[in-house]
C-alpha positions in Angstrom: 43.8 82.9 104.8 47.2 81.3 103.3 47.4 77.7 102.7 50.6 75.4 102.5 51.5 71.8 103.2 54.5 70.7 105.2 56.6 66.8 104.9 59.3 64.9 106.3 61.3 65.6 103.0 63.6 62.2 103.1 65.8 60.4 100.8 63.1 58.1 100.8 60.3 60.3 99.8 59.0 62.1 96.6 61.7 64.2 95.4 61.6 67.7 96.4 61.9 69.1 93.4 59.1 67.6 91.9 56.9 68.0 94.6 57.6 71.9 94.9 56.7 72.2 91.3 53.0 69.9 92.3 52.5 72.0 95.0 52.8 75.6 93.4 50.5 74.4 90.1 47.7 73.2 92.2 47.6 77.0 94.2 49.5 76.5 97.4 51.0 79.3 99.2 53.9 77.9 100.8 56.1 74.3 101.3 57.8 74.0 104.7 60.1 71.1 105.7 61.6 70.6 109.2 64.8 69.4 110.7 66.9 66.9 112.5 71.1 67.0 111.8 70.9 63.4 112.9 69.6 61.0 115.5 71.7 59.3 118.3 70.9 55.9 118.8 70.8 56.5 122.2 67.5 57.6 122.0 67.5 58.8 125.8 64.8 61.3 124.5 61.1 60.2 124.4 59.3 60.4 120.7 57.6 63.8 121.0 54.5 61.7 119.2 54.0 59.9 122.4 54.9 56.8 120.2 57.2 53.9 121.7 59.4 54.4 118.7 61.0 57.1 116.8 59.4 57.4 113.1 61.9 56.1 111.0 61.6 59.8 108.7 63.3 61.7 111.5 66.6 60.4 111.0 66.2 60.6 107.0 65.5 64.2 107.2 66.9 66.2 104.3 69.3 69.3 105.0 66.9 71.9 104.9 68.5 74.7 103.4 69.1 72.8 100.6 66.0 71.0 99.6 64.7 74.7 100.0 66.8 76.1 97.4 66.1 73.1 95.1 62.4 74.0 95.5 62.6 77.5 95.0 65.1 77.2 91.8 61.7 75.2 90.6 58.8 77.5 91.4 58.4 81.2 90.9 55.6 81.8 93.7 55.8 79.4 96.5 56.6 80.8 99.9 59.3 78.5 101.6 60.1 77.7 104.7 62.0 75.6 107.5 59.3 74.2 109.7 61.0 73.6 112.1 65.0 74.6 112.0 66.8 73.7 115.9 68.6 76.8 115.5 70.0 76.4 119.3 72.3 73.4 117.9 73.7 75.8 114.9 76.3 78.4 114.1 74.5 81.2 114.1 77.0 83.6 111.7 76.8 80.3 109.2 72.9 80.3 109.4 72.2 84.2 109.2 74.2 83.9 105.7 72.0 80.4 104.5 68.7 82.0 105.3 69.3 85.4 103.9 71.0 83.5 100.9 67.6 81.3 100.6 65.8 84.9 100.2 67.7 86.3 97.8 67.8 83.6 95.3 64.1 82.9 95.9 63.7 86.7 95.3 62.1 87.5 98.8 60.2 83.7 99.6 62.0 82.0 102.3 60.3 81.7 106.2 63.0 80.9 108.9 60.7 78.8 111.2 62.5 78.2 114.3 61.9 75.8 117.5 63.8 75.3 121.4 64.2 71.6 119.9 63.1 68.4 122.1 65.8 66.2 121.6 68.3 66.2 124.3 70.3 63.7 122.6 70.5 65.3 119.3 71.2 69.0 120.9 73.8 68.1 123.6 75.9 66.4 120.6 76.3 69.7 119.3 78.0 71.0 122.2 74.7 72.7 123.3 73.3 72.5 127.0 69.6 71.7 126.6 68.5 73.8 129.0 69.9 76.8 128.1 68.0 76.1 124.4 65.4 78.9 124.9 67.9 81.5 125.6 70.2 80.9 123.2 68.1 80.5 120.7 66.7 84.1 121.3 70.1 85.5 121.6 70.9 83.8 117.9 67.7 85.4 116.5 68.9 88.6 118.0 72.4 88.5 116.1 71.2 87.1 112.8 68.8 89.9 113.0 71.8 92.6 112.9 73.4 90.2 110.4 70.5 90.5 107.9 69.7 94.1 108.4 72.8 96.4 109.2 76.0 97.3 106.9 78.2 96.9 109.6 76.5 93.9 112.0 77.5 93.4 115.8 76.6 91.8 118.3 77.0 91.1 122.1 74.6 89.2 124.0 74.8 86.4 126.9 75.5 84.0 124.0 76.9 85.0 120.6 79.3 87.5 120.0 80.1 88.8 117.2 82.5 91.4 116.3 81.6 94.2 113.9 81.5 92.7 110.6 80.3 92.6 107.0 77.4 90.2 105.7 75.9 89.7 102.5 73.6 89.1 100.4 70.6 90.7 102.8 67.6 89.2 102.4 65.2 90.9 99.6 62.5 91.2 102.2 61.7 94.7 104.1 59.7 95.4 107.4 57.5 98.3 107.0 60.6 100.3 108.9 62.6 99.5 105.7 65.1 96.7 107.5 66.0 93.9 105.5 64.7 90.6 107.1 63.8 86.9 106.5 60.5 86.5 109.0 61.4 84.1 112.0 58.0 82.5 113.3 58.7 80.1 116.5 56.8 77.0 116.6 55.7 75.2 119.9 53.0 74.9 122.3 51.1 77.7 124.4 53.3 77.0 127.6 54.2 80.1 129.6 57.7 80.1 128.4 57.1 80.1 124.8 54.4 82.8 125.0 56.8 85.3 126.9 59.0 84.5 123.7 56.4 85.0 120.8 55.4 88.5 122.9 59.0 89.6 122.9 60.7 88.7 119.6 59.2 86.2 117.3 57.3 87.7 113.9 54.8 84.8 114.3 54.0 81.3 115.8 53.7 78.0 114.4 51.5 75.7 116.6 51.5 72.4 116.2 47.4 71.3 115.2 45.0 73.5 116.4 43.8 72.9 120.0 43.3 76.1 121.9 43.6 78.6 119.3 40.3 79.8 119.4 41.1 81.0 123.3 44.8 81.3 122.3 44.7 84.1 119.2 42.8 86.7 121.4 45.0 86.6 124.5 48.0 87.0 121.5 46.3 89.8 120.2 46.1 91.9 123.5 49.4 90.8 124.9 51.4 91.9 121.4 49.3 95.3 121.9 50.5 95.8 125.3 53.7 95.4 124.5 53.4 98.3 121.6 53.6 95.2 119.0 50.7 95.3 115.9 49.2 92.1 115.9 47.7 92.3 112.4 51.3 91.9 111.2 52.3 89.1 113.4 51.6 85.4 111.6 50.1 82.6 113.4 50.6 79.5 111.3 49.2 76.2 112.3 51.0 72.8 111.4 49.8 69.6 111.2 46.3 69.6 110.1 44.5 66.9 108.0 41.9 68.7 105.5 38.7 69.3 107.2 36.7 72.5 105.7 34.7 73.0 109.3 38.6 73.2 110.9 39.6 75.2 108.2 37.0 77.8 108.2 36.8 77.8 111.9 40.7 78.9 111.7 39.6 81.8 109.2 37.5 83.0 111.7 39.4 83.3 114.3 42.8 85.0 112.8 45.0 82.5 111.6 46.9 83.9 108.6 47.6 80.5 107.2 46.8 77.0 107.6 49.3 73.8 106.8 48.4 70.7 106.0 50.5 67.7 106.5 51.8 65.7 104.0 52.9 61.6 104.6 56.6 61.2 104.0 56.1 59.2 101.4 56.9 58.2 97.4 55.4 59.9 94.5 51.9 58.2 94.2 50.8 58.4 97.6 52.3 61.8 98.4 50.8 63.1 95.4 47.3 61.7 96.1 47.2 63.6 99.4 48.4 66.5 97.9 45.5 66.3 95.2 42.6 65.7 98.3 44.1 68.9 99.8 43.8 71.0 97.0 40.5 70.2 95.8 39.1 71.3 99.8 41.1 74.3 99.3 38.9 74.6 95.7 35.8 74.3 97.6 37.0 77.3 100.1 37.7 79.6 97.4 
C-alpha cells in the first residue's frame, strides 16, 4: 500500500515547493491538493463538514494546476494529484490540456481526482446547472480521454461537443491497451449514484475517510468484475485519515491501494511537525 498526504494549499499555508520536497524526502508516495475557484459570499450552501461556518482555507486555495506543476518541478518521484477538482465548472478542452501537460512535465506522475461538487453557489456562478453536474462530469471525462488518447479527437455527448481536433502534448502514462491517459479517480461517499459512476467510468475511488470500506470494497470488486472490468487495476485511495497504525494496517488488509493523510492548512512549522509524525508511522509500518 502507498501513502500520501493532502493539504488545503493556500496563500497562508506552507510554501508548496518546500512541502513537496519535504513529502518526497520523508518517503511518501503522493501529494494531493483540493480546488475551489472561489467562494461566493452568498453562502447559500451549508459547509460539507457540518460546521456553522466554512473554514477560511476554502476561499484561499491555490490553483491546483499551478501548485502541482510547482511540486512536480522540485521532485522526481512524487505522484501529484488533484484531490479533488470540480470538473463540472471547467472548460473541458483547457482542462484536458492542463492535465496532459502536467503529466508530460512530471514524466507520468499526474493523477486527476474529480468530484461532482457540493457548493451550489460556486458551481452555478460558472453557469452550470447544479442538478446536472454528475452527467456533465461523466461526459467531460469521456471527452478528455479522447483528447488524451486520439491523434484526431472528437466527441459528441449530451453536454460536450468537440469537432475533429488535434491536441498535444499527450500524457506520458499508458494503459495496458497502449492508450495514453491520466488516471481519473472519483471522489465521494458510497451512495448509489456515485457507485454507478465508479463502475461505469472511473479509474479509482477517493472515499472521504474510511467508514464502511470493509463491506464496500468487496462489493465494489464484485460489481467491477460483473461489468467486465479488472478490479485489481482499480485504485482505492481514502482521504482524510489521521495517522493510526491499526487503521492503516486494516486498510491494507481490505484492499486499499493508497492511504492519504490530512495535513493542516498551516504555516511551515506546524505542517512539518505533523508531516514528521506521519512519516514516523509509515516508517514503523515498513
